[in-house]
N, C-alpha and C positions, 0 to 999 in steps of 0.2 A: 143843189149847189149853194154853199153859204156865201162865197165871195167870188166875184168875177172882175178881172181887171183887163181892159183892152186899151192899148196904146197910151197908158198913163205916163205922162211926162211933166217934168218941172224944169223950167229954164235953168241951165247951167248946173243942174243937180242930177236929173234922171231923164233917160231917153226911152220912150216907147216901150214901157213895161207891160207885158201881157201874161196873165197866169190865172188859174182857177183853183179854188180851195174848197174841199168838202168838209162836212161836219166831222169833228173828232180827229182832226189832223194835228200833227206836231211838225212844224216847218221851221228850219233855221235859215237865217239870212247871213251869208258870209261874204267877206271881201275886204280888201285893204281899207285903210282910213281914207275917207273921201269918196268911197265907192257909191254912196247914195243910200245906204241902209237906213239911216235915221229919217231921211226925207221920205223914203218909201213908206216906212211905218207911220209917220205922221199923216201922210196922204190917205193911207188905208183907214186911219182912225177918223178921218173927216176933219182934221185940224189944220191941213195945209192944202191950199188950192192947187189943183193939178189939171192939166189937159187930159183928154181921153175920157174913159168911162170906168167908174167903180160902182159895182152893184153889190149891195150887202143885203142878204135875206130877201132878194127879189126886188129891191128898190134902190134907186140911185142914192149913194151915200149922202148927197146934198139934200135929198128929200126928207131925211129924218130930222125931227126936232132934237135939240140938245138933250132933253130929258129922256125921250124915247131911245135915243142912241146910247146914252149912258147906262140904261138898263140892260142893254144887249151886248155892248162891247166896253172893254176897259183898256186903258193905254198907260204904260209906264214910260215916261220920257227918260232919256239917257241921264240927264242931270236935272236936279230940282233942289232948291234950297229949302230947308225946314221953314214952315210957315208959322212964325211967331213962337210963343211960349206955351201953347196949349199942351195938355198932357197927351201922351201917346194914345190912350183909350179914346179920348175925345176925337182925335184925328181919325182914328179907325171908324168910329161911329158915323162920322160925317160922310163916309164913303158908302154907307148902306142905303139902299132905296128907302124912301119914307115909310113904306108899308112893312119894312123889316126892322124898324128901329128897336123893336122889343126882342129881336132874335140875338141873344148874346152867346148862344151855344156855338154858332159858326165862328164868330170872332175869337172866342175863347180857344177853340181848336186850332185856329190859324196862329194864334199867339203861342200856343204850345209847340206847334210845328217849327216856328221860326225863333223859338227861345226868347220870347218877348214878355213872358208872364211877369217877370220881376221888374219890367220897365214901364208898366202901364200907367203909373202915376207920374212918371218922369217927364219934364218939359222937353219938347222936341229939340230945343236949342242946346240941350245937354247930352244929346246922343252922339256917339261916334259915327264915322262914316258908314261902317258896316251895319251898325244898329239902325241907322236911318234908312238904309237900303232895305233891310228886312221889314221895317215898318211899312215902307212903300209897297213892298210885295204883298204883305198881308192886306193892305188896304185895297189894292186892285182885285185880289182874289175874293175878298169880302164883298166887293161891289158886284161881282157876278155870281155870288152864292145864292141864286134864286132862279126859278124856272126859266126866266127869259134870258139869262146870261148865255151868250153864244160864242163870243170872240175875245181873246186876250192877246194884246199886242205889247211886246216887251222889248225895249231897247237896251241891250246889254245888261240883263238882269243879274248876271253873276258878279258884277263889279262890287268889290268890297266884301264878298262872302268868303269865309274860310272853307276848307275842304268838307268839314262836317256839315256846314250850312248849305254848301252846294249840293251835297247828297240829299239833304232834307228837301231842298227846292226841287230836285229831280224827282224824288218820290211823290211829292205833292202834285207836280205838274202831270206826271204819268197817271196818277189817280184821276185827276180832273179830265184828262184827255180820254181815258177809258170810259168815263161817265158821259162823254159827248161834247166836252168843251173843245174848241179849236184854239190852238196856241201858235202864234207866229212870233219868233224872237230873233234878235240879232246877237252876234257875239264874235269873238276872235279865237276861241279855243277849238281848233279843228277836230281834235280827238274827242272832245266833249260832243260835238255834233255827230261825229262818226258813230258814237255809241248810243246816242239818245234820239236824234232826229229821224223822222220817217222820210221826210223829203228835205232837199236843200235848194235854195236859190243862191246862186253864186254871181256876185256883182263885181264889176270893175269899171271905174271912171263913169259911173252913172248908167252903165249898160248891163243888162242881164246876159251873162255869157253862157250859162248853162243852168238848167233846172231839171229835177227828177229825183228818183230814189237816191238816198244818201250814198249807198255803195257805188252807184253809177257815176255820181257827180264828183265825189271826193277821191279822184284818182291822181296819182303822183304827177303824171304828165300835165293834167289840167291845172292842178294847183301850182306847179312850177311856172306855167305860163302866166297865171294870174298874179302871183306874189313875187315873181322874178328871183326866186331862189329854188335850188333843186330839192325835190322831195323824193322820198322812197317810203314804201309800206313794208313793215316788218311784222312778224308774228311773235308774241310773247305771252306765254302761259295761256294759250288758246284764244288770245284776243289780237285783233289787228291794231296796229299803231302807225300813224303817219309822222314822219320825222324829217327834218331838213338835213341836208348834207353840207357841211362846212369844212 
């Protein structure tokens, strides 16, 4: 078991969250604004104090040193301002472990995936919002591109990405998960989760309402109760879609 959570709670944000995560899983966290998704991800990353017990790779999350933890898990916050005027390439290199600083092939491939090749010499302050998001995604993926990389935590990673970039992100994540990386990410696109997540954690007002296989959790009746709008599931060209009724 890669990650175990027992009774994880944060005052006024999260109440008694319990779950376990295996290696090579892709889990989506869904729920309305203020449901506790960001707080949960920050706690799992070891960056937000919480009650209860979080075990990562057999040790309490608090027992890891910052450096050792950074080699094994990476975390993308929901919002982060560009840090100064350093070039994109410099920023990406800063996220690589010290013993991989000479490995440019991995970063080059990530830059191609996220269409950043033409931006490598550009200062961070001159990037658009979508470009900055893609740089941040390449950085955290580059951080874990070594044998010890185990867990990737992403808070709303699709923000600012157009449809082609979202597709590139999904392909990249699927490849990493197939290779054994565990990814836990939050979002608001229920149909994206329906088609890509293996499991879903559904939160509301700081409480875990339901968890399990995606098709079992993302049912119209359950979603209607959580979001307070009526849902239905339809079939279109061989794919299931969830839509609201207005």
